[in-house]
C-alpha positions as CSV (number, residue, x, y, z in Angstrom):
1,M,-48.8,-20.8,81.4
2,Y,-47.5,-17.9,79.4
3,A,-48.2,-16.3,76.1
4,V,-46.4,-14.1,73.6
5,I,-48.6,-11.4,72.2
6,Q,-48.1,-8.9,69.4
7,T,-49.1,-5.3,69.6
8,G,-47.7,-2.0,68.4
9,G,-45.1,-3.7,66.2
10,K,-43.6,-5.4,69.3
11,Q,-43.9,-8.8,71.0
12,Y,-44.4,-9.2,74.8
13,K,-44.2,-12.4,76.9
14,V,-47.0,-12.2,79.4
15,T,-48.5,-14.2,82.3
16,N,-51.7,-14.0,84.3
17,D,-52.2,-10.9,86.5
18,E,-49.1,-9.2,85.0
19,V,-49.1,-5.4,84.4
20,I,-47.2,-4.2,81.3
21,F,-46.7,-1.0,79.4
22,I,-47.4,-1.2,75.7
23,E,-47.7,1.3,72.8
24,K,-50.7,3.5,73.1
25,L,-54.1,1.9,72.2
26,D,-57.3,3.5,71.3
27,A,-59.1,2.5,74.5
28,E,-60.1,4.2,77.7
29,A,-59.4,3.2,81.3
30,N,-61.3,0.1,82.5
31,D,-61.9,-1.1,78.9
32,T,-61.3,-4.7,78.0
33,V,-59.0,-5.5,75.1
34,T,-58.0,-8.8,73.4
35,F,-54.7,-9.7,71.8
36,D,-53.8,-12.4,69.3
37,V,-51.3,-15.0,70.5
38,V,-48.1,-15.6,68.6
39,A,-46.8,-18.4,70.9
40,L,-48.2,-20.2,73.8
41,G,-46.2,-22.0,76.5
42,T,-48.0,-24.6,78.7
43,D,-47.0,-27.6,80.8
44,D,-47.3,-29.8,77.7
45,G,-44.8,-27.7,75.6
46,I,-44.8,-24.7,73.3
47,K,-47.3,-24.0,70.5
48,V,-46.1,-21.5,67.9
49,G,-48.6,-20.0,65.5
50,T,-48.3,-19.2,61.8
51,P,-48.6,-16.3,62.4
52,F,-51.1,-16.7,65.3
53,V,-52.1,-19.7,67.4
54,D,-55.7,-20.8,66.4
55,G,-58.3,-20.4,69.2
56,A,-55.9,-18.7,71.6
57,K,-56.4,-15.2,72.9
58,V,-55.3,-13.0,75.8
59,T,-57.7,-10.7,77.5
60,A,-56.5,-7.6,79.3
61,E,-58.0,-4.6,81.2
62,V,-56.7,-1.1,80.5
63,V,-55.4,0.5,83.7
64,K,-54.5,3.9,82.3
65,N,-53.1,5.9,79.4
66,G,-50.2,8.2,79.9
67,K,-46.9,9.6,78.7
68,G,-43.4,8.4,79.5
69,K,-40.6,10.5,80.9
70,K,-39.3,13.3,78.7
71,I,-36.2,12.7,76.7
72,R,-34.2,15.6,75.3
73,V,-32.7,15.3,71.8
74,A,-30.1,17.9,70.7
75,T,-28.7,18.5,67.2
76,Y,-25.6,20.5,66.5
77,K,-23.7,21.6,63.4
78,P,-20.2,22.7,64.0
79,K,-19.0,26.1,62.6
80,K,-22.5,27.0,61.6
81,N,-23.8,28.3,64.9
82,E,-26.8,26.0,64.5
83,K,-28.1,24.3,67.6
84,R,-31.6,22.8,68.4
85,V,-33.0,21.0,71.4
86,M,-36.2,19.0,71.2
87,G,-38.2,17.1,73.8
88,H,-40.3,13.9,73.4
89,R,-42.7,12.0,75.6
90,Q,-43.8,8.6,74.3
91,P,-47.4,7.8,74.9
92,Y,-48.2,4.4,76.4
93,T,-51.1,2.3,77.7
94,Q,-50.8,0.3,80.9
95,V,-52.7,-2.9,80.8
96,K,-53.3,-5.8,83.3
97,I,-53.5,-9.3,81.8
98,T,-56.7,-10.9,83.1
99,S,-56.8,-14.2,81.3
100,I,-54.9,-16.4,78.8
101,E,-57.2,-18.8,76.9
102,A,-55.7,-21.7,74.9
């Protein structure tokens, strides 16, 4: 069984006991979070919600919050002696899927 969940403006295909990195949530480590299910795949077939599948939810446990690797962004304007380098670290939340309920 698998489910497609939506969080942080993105959709993720998840299964039981899977660990995924998602956009940062307002939750601490060892908290339990639930997600609405956009689509649900079972042995019988696929159920697609409009926009969510009724009665289906995915429960996950927050493993940790953190920041990704630093990326460096450089801007440059020729003939103007204008250069700038910026760094960015995207925050994330690592969650472990504990159960998928249909």
